C-alpha positions as CSV (number, residue, x, y, z in Angstrom):
1,M,112.3,52.8,121.6
2,K,114.6,55.5,120.5
3,N,115.7,53.4,117.5
4,I,112.1,52.9,116.5
5,F,111.5,56.7,117.0
6,K,114.2,57.5,114.6
7,I,113.5,54.9,112.3
8,L,110.0,56.4,111.9
9,T,111.1,60.2,111.8
10,A,113.4,59.1,109.2
11,M,110.6,57.5,107.1
12,L,108.4,60.5,107.6
13,V,111.0,62.7,106.3
14,F,111.8,60.5,103.5
15,S,107.9,60.5,102.5
16,V,107.7,64.2,102.7
17,A,110.8,64.9,100.6
18,L,110.4,62.3,98.1
19,P,107.7,64.3,95.8
20,A,110.0,67.2,95.8
21,M,112.7,64.9,94.4
22,A,110.7,63.1,91.9
23,F,111.0,64.2,88.3
24,Q,108.0,64.3,86.1
25,F,109.1,62.3,83.3
26,P,109.1,58.3,83.9
27,D,111.9,57.9,81.5
28,V,114.4,60.4,83.0
29,P,115.8,58.9,86.6
30,T,116.4,61.4,89.3
31,N,120.4,60.6,88.6
32,H,120.4,61.6,85.0
33,W,123.0,63.9,84.5
34,A,120.7,66.5,82.9
35,A,117.6,65.8,85.1
36,E,117.7,69.1,87.0
37,Q,117.8,71.3,84.0
38,M,115.1,69.0,82.1
39,D,112.8,69.6,85.1
40,I,113.2,73.2,85.5
41,L,112.6,74.0,81.6
42,S,109.9,71.9,81.7
43,D,108.3,73.7,84.5
44,K,109.0,76.6,82.6
45,G,107.3,75.8,79.6
46,V,110.3,75.8,77.6
47,I,110.6,72.3,76.6
48,V,107.8,69.8,76.7
49,G,107.3,65.8,76.7
50,Y,105.9,63.6,74.6
51,P,101.9,62.6,74.4
52,D,102.8,59.5,76.3
53,G,104.3,61.3,79.1
54,T,107.9,60.6,78.1
55,F,110.6,63.2,77.5
56,R,113.1,60.8,75.3
57,P,116.4,62.5,76.6
58,D,118.6,61.0,73.9
59,E,116.1,62.0,70.9
60,N,117.6,65.0,68.6
61,V,116.0,68.6,68.4
62,T,115.2,70.3,64.9
63,R,116.5,73.4,64.0
64,A,113.1,75.0,64.2
65,E,112.3,73.3,67.7
66,F,115.5,74.6,69.2
67,A,114.7,78.2,68.1
68,S,111.6,78.0,69.8
69,M,113.2,76.7,72.8
70,A,115.7,79.3,72.8
71,I,113.3,82.2,72.4
72,K,111.1,80.9,75.2
73,A,114.3,80.3,77.6
74,L,114.9,83.9,77.2
75,G,111.3,85.1,77.6
76,Q,111.2,86.7,74.3
77,E,108.2,84.6,72.9
78,H,105.8,87.7,73.1
79,T,108.2,90.0,71.5
80,S,107.2,91.6,68.0
81,V,109.8,91.8,65.3
82,A,108.8,94.6,62.6
83,Q,111.1,93.6,59.9
84,P,111.0,89.8,59.2
85,V,113.7,88.4,57.0
86,N,113.2,86.0,54.2
87,F,113.8,82.5,54.2
88,T,113.1,80.5,51.2
89,D,112.1,77.2,52.8
90,I,109.6,78.6,55.7
91,T,106.5,80.6,55.2
92,E,104.5,82.7,57.9
93,D,102.0,79.9,58.3
94,F,104.8,77.7,59.5
95,W,104.8,77.1,63.2
96,A,108.1,78.1,64.1
97,Y,108.1,81.2,61.7
98,D,107.9,83.6,64.7
99,A,110.5,81.9,66.9
100,I,113.0,81.7,63.9
101,Q,112.5,85.6,62.9
102,K,112.8,86.6,66.6
103,S,116.0,84.2,66.7
104,V,117.4,86.5,63.7
105,F,116.3,89.8,65.4
106,F,118.0,89.1,68.7
107,D,121.4,87.9,66.9
108,L,121.2,84.4,68.1
109,I,121.5,83.2,64.4
110,S,123.1,85.3,61.8
111,C,120.8,86.9,58.9
112,P,121.1,85.0,55.8
113,P,121.7,86.5,52.4
114,S,118.3,86.9,50.6
115,G,117.4,83.5,49.2
116,E,118.9,81.4,52.1
117,P,116.9,78.4,53.2
118,F,116.5,78.0,57.0
119,R,116.3,74.1,56.8
120,P,113.8,74.0,59.9
121,D,113.6,70.2,60.0
122,D,117.4,69.3,60.1
123,T,119.0,68.2,63.8
124,V,120.3,71.1,65.4
125,T,124.0,70.0,65.7
126,R,126.3,70.7,69.0
127,A,127.9,73.6,67.4
128,E,124.9,75.3,66.4
129,S,123.2,75.0,69.7
130,I,126.3,76.2,71.7
131,T,126.7,78.8,69.3
132,V,123.1,80.1,69.8
133,A,123.9,80.3,73.8
134,V,126.8,82.2,73.0
135,N,125.3,84.9,70.7
136,A,122.5,85.5,73.3
137,L,125.5,87.1,76.0
138,T,127.5,90.0,75.9
139,T,131.1,88.3,76.1
140,E,134.8,89.3,76.0
141,Q,136.5,88.8,72.8
142,I,139.0,86.1,72.8
143,S,141.6,85.2,70.2
144,E,141.8,81.9,68.4
145,A,144.8,81.1,70.3
146,K,143.2,81.7,73.5
147,A,140.3,79.6,72.4
148,K,142.4,76.5,71.0
149,E,144.3,77.0,74.8
150,V,141.4,76.7,76.8
151,L,140.0,73.6,74.5
152,S,142.8,71.8,74.4
153,K,141.7,69.5,77.2
154,Y,139.2,68.0,74.8
155,A,140.0,64.8,72.6
156,D,139.0,66.3,69.2
157,A,140.3,70.0,70.1
158,A,142.4,69.8,66.9
159,S,139.6,69.3,64.5
160,V,137.2,72.0,65.5
161,P,135.7,73.7,62.7
162,E,137.0,77.6,62.6
163,S,133.4,78.9,62.5
164,F,132.9,77.0,65.9
165,L,136.2,77.6,67.5
166,I,135.4,81.1,69.2
167,P,131.9,80.4,70.2
168,A,133.4,77.0,71.7
169,G,136.2,78.8,73.2
170,K,133.7,81.5,74.9
171,S,131.4,79.0,76.3
172,E,134.4,76.9,78.1
173,I,135.4,80.3,79.6
174,L,132.1,80.9,80.9
175,N,131.3,77.2,81.9
176,M,128.5,76.7,79.4
177,L,130.3,74.1,77.3
178,V,127.9,71.0,77.7
179,V,129.9,67.6,77.1
180,M,128.5,64.4,77.4
181,P,129.8,62.3,80.6
182,T,132.5,60.2,79.9
183,D,135.4,58.3,81.9
184,G,137.8,59.1,79.4
185,K,138.9,62.5,77.8
186,A,135.8,64.4,76.9
187,S,135.1,65.2,73.2
188,L,133.3,68.4,71.7
189,E,131.9,66.3,68.9
190,P,130.6,69.9,67.3
191,T,128.9,68.2,64.2
192,R,127.1,65.6,66.2
193,P,123.2,66.2,66.5
194,A,122.3,67.7,69.9
195,T,120.2,65.6,72.2
196,R,117.1,66.7,74.1
197,A,119.0,66.3,77.5
198,E,122.2,68.3,76.2
199,V,119.8,70.9,74.6
200,S,118.0,71.2,77.7
201,V,121.5,72.0,79.7
202,I,122.7,74.4,76.9
203,L,119.4,76.4,77.2
204,Y,119.6,76.4,80.8
205,K,123.0,77.8,81.3
206,M,122.0,80.1,78.6
207,M,118.9,81.5,80.3
208,E,120.9,82.0,83.6
209,Q,123.9,83.5,81.9
210,A,121.4,86.1,80.0
211,K,120.1,86.9,83.3
212,L,123.8,88.9,83.9
213,N,125.1,89.6,80.8
214,P,122.4,89.6,77.8
215,N,123.5,90.6,74.4
216,A,122.4,94.4,73.6
217,K,119.3,93.6,71.8
218,L,118.0,91.4,74.5
219,A,119.0,93.6,77.3
220,E,116.8,96.2,75.8
221,A,114.0,93.8,75.3
222,M,114.6,92.4,79.2
223,R,114.2,96.1,80.3
224,N,111.2,96.8,82.6
225,K,109.6,99.8,80.4
226,T,108.9,103.1,82.1
227,G,106.6,105.9,81.4
228,E,104.1,108.5,82.9
229,G,100.3,107.9,83.6
230,F,97.8,106.9,86.4
231,V,99.9,105.5,89.4
232,V,98.6,102.2,90.9
233,D,99.9,102.9,94.4
234,N,99.4,99.2,95.5
235,A,100.9,97.6,92.6
236,S,103.8,95.2,93.3
237,V,107.1,94.5,91.6
238,Q,109.3,91.4,91.5
239,G,111.8,91.5,88.9
240,N,110.1,91.7,85.4
241,V,106.6,91.2,87.0
242,G,104.2,93.5,88.0
243,T,101.0,92.7,89.9
244,I,97.8,94.7,90.0
245,P,96.0,93.2,93.4
246,E,92.5,92.2,93.5
247,G,90.3,95.5,94.9
248,T,92.3,98.1,93.1
249,L,90.3,100.9,91.5
250,L,91.4,101.8,87.9
251,P,89.8,104.7,85.8
252,V,88.6,104.1,82.6
253,K,86.2,105.7,80.1
254,V,83.2,104.3,78.1
255,T,83.0,104.8,74.4
256,K,79.2,105.5,74.5
257,Y,76.5,107.0,76.8
258,L,74.9,104.7,79.2
259,S,71.7,105.5,81.5
260,S,69.7,103.4,83.8
261,Q,66.7,104.9,82.3
262,S,67.7,103.5,78.6
263,N,69.8,100.5,78.9
264,H,69.0,96.9,80.1
265,S,70.8,94.2,82.0
266,G,73.3,92.4,79.2
267,D,74.0,95.2,77.2
268,L,77.3,95.3,76.2
269,Y,80.0,98.0,76.6
270,V,83.5,99.1,75.5
271,A,85.8,101.3,77.7
272,S,89.5,102.1,77.8
273,N,92.0,103.5,79.6
274,Q,93.1,107.2,78.8
275,E,96.7,106.9,80.0
276,N,99.0,104.4,81.0
277,F,98.7,102.6,84.4
278,V,102.2,102.6,85.9
279,T,103.8,101.4,89.4
280,K,105.0,104.1,92.0
281,D,108.5,103.6,90.1
282,K,106.8,104.3,86.6
283,F,107.2,101.0,85.3
284,I,104.1,100.6,82.8
285,L,101.6,98.0,83.6
286,I,98.9,98.6,81.2
287,Y,99.4,100.8,78.1
288,K,97.2,103.7,77.1
289,G,94.6,102.6,74.9
290,A,93.7,99.1,76.1
291,T,90.1,97.9,75.2
292,L,87.9,96.6,78.2
293,K,84.7,94.7,77.2
294,G,81.9,93.7,79.5
295,Q,78.1,93.9,79.8
296,L,75.9,95.7,82.4
297,L,75.2,93.3,85.0
298,D,72.4,95.3,86.7
299,V,70.3,98.1,85.6
300,R,67.0,99.6,87.1
301,D,65.6,102.8,86.2
302,G,65.1,105.5,89.0
303,K,61.4,106.0,89.4
304,W,59.3,108.6,91.9
305,F,58.5,107.5,95.1
306,V,60.0,104.1,94.4
307,R,63.5,103.6,94.2
308,N,66.8,105.1,93.0
309,G,68.5,103.8,89.7
310,V,70.9,101.0,89.5
311,L,73.8,101.1,87.0
312,I,76.4,98.3,87.4
313,L,79.3,97.4,84.5
314,D,80.5,93.7,84.6
315,N,83.8,93.6,82.8
316,S,85.2,90.3,81.5
317,L,87.7,90.8,79.1
318,I,90.9,93.5,77.9
319,T,92.6,93.7,74.6
320,T,96.2,95.2,74.8
321,N,98.8,96.8,73.0
322,N,99.9,93.7,72.3
323,D,96.7,92.6,70.4
324,Q,96.4,90.3,73.3
325,T,92.9,89.5,74.6
326,V,92.4,88.0,78.4
327,S,90.5,87.9,81.0
328,F,90.3,91.0,83.2
329,V,87.4,90.7,85.7
330,A,86.4,94.0,87.1
331,T,83.1,95.7,88.1
332,A,82.1,99.4,88.5
333,E,78.8,100.9,90.5
334,I,77.8,104.0,88.9
335,K,76.8,106.4,91.5
336,K,76.8,110.1,92.0
337,D,78.0,112.4,94.6
338,R,75.0,114.4,96.4
339,N,75.0,116.9,99.2
340,W,73.0,115.8,102.3
341,F,69.7,117.4,101.4
342,M,69.8,115.8,97.6
343,K,70.5,112.7,98.9
344,F,67.3,112.9,101.3
345,V,65.4,114.0,98.3
346,R,66.6,111.3,96.0
347,A,65.8,108.5,98.7
348,T,62.4,109.6,99.6
349,L,60.8,111.3,96.8
350,K,62.6,111.5,93.5
351,G,64.4,108.4,92.6
352,E,67.9,109.0,91.1
353,K,68.4,108.6,87.6
354,L,72.1,107.4,86.7
355,E,74.1,108.1,83.5
356,V,77.7,107.9,82.2
357,N,78.8,110.0,79.4
358,P,81.8,109.3,77.2
359,D,84.0,111.9,78.9
360,E,83.6,110.7,82.4
361,T,85.9,108.5,84.4
362,V,84.4,105.3,85.8
363,Y,86.4,103.4,88.3
364,M,86.5,99.8,87.6
365,K,87.5,97.5,90.7
366,L,89.5,94.4,90.1
367,L,88.0,91.2,91.4
368,R,91.1,89.2,90.5
369,P,95.0,90.2,90.5
370,V,96.4,90.9,87.3
371,K,100.2,90.0,86.5
372,I,101.9,91.5,83.9
373,D,105.4,91.4,82.2
374,L,107.1,94.6,82.8
375,T,109.3,94.2,79.7
376,N,106.5,94.1,77.1
377,G,102.9,94.7,78.6
378,W,102.1,90.9,78.2
379,I,99.5,89.9,80.7
380,Y,99.9,86.4,82.4
381,E,97.1,84.1,82.1
């Protein structure tokens, strides 16, 4: 009986653990040398599979695809670039235009001379992809002699292109140099197109190293921005993510006069925050001037001997300083503070009439929590 119990227990543990061990791509076995990194980056949205659900780890990656993946891996897909550079073979309507511009801005790739092509549809080489990963970091300078020394273990070390020598040496020192598993002496193969599996491991290593030692521009972009404003006492912070919880009251001002006597249910309104919403540590959650939009949910005029007025705002959207428009579910019930005598008069004789002037503060109560990237004010949907 004891043996049967052990077998059943082992089967139960295995059945519970199996889903956690299973990878999401049918053509990537769990023992694939890059399976873990592919799975992590897929969960983060850095890499995606094909429409048929496969990943095709041995396929190649274009330069445009790699630029897009690198920017996503570094969490900079929402960063704005003020002064884009000109490439002769891509225009603003090209699908990866923004990612390519950000790759230049963050010094992942060198700024080209005027009139230079980007070659977005060419396959990215191993040397190019590894160089981008190293460029994302703040690293110690090394000499060519030191680079040759640390690379001497590779079969083709003597033929490494001069332009790749230092990046390759740095990546080897940082344990970022990705090579295909082999039973013999491994090779760098700098000019060979990188596979999707190799790119996944390179990007994963870059992403982890950048958390510790990003280059100067990335360090600034990855810093939680601070400022003064209305303190949201119950907001929480975890790393670069701030959360305003459900039930929080946030002060805003409407842009036009609202009244229980003249407005109707369904009327639209616009409001805005007149100061930053910040955490107790002064991290900016929502920047000043965000636009809130919604409609009047319930409007009933105040009448003599009948009832007090009702004026309830139902907010649905917010547009931030990033020009991002997302769901922002909140409500505000307009009420007036009265002393006990006036409350009695309003309740029994002369029904309350409610109104809101543009210079008055209205407190919106969040009906759903809001998560924000503290480095750039981007709201997670």
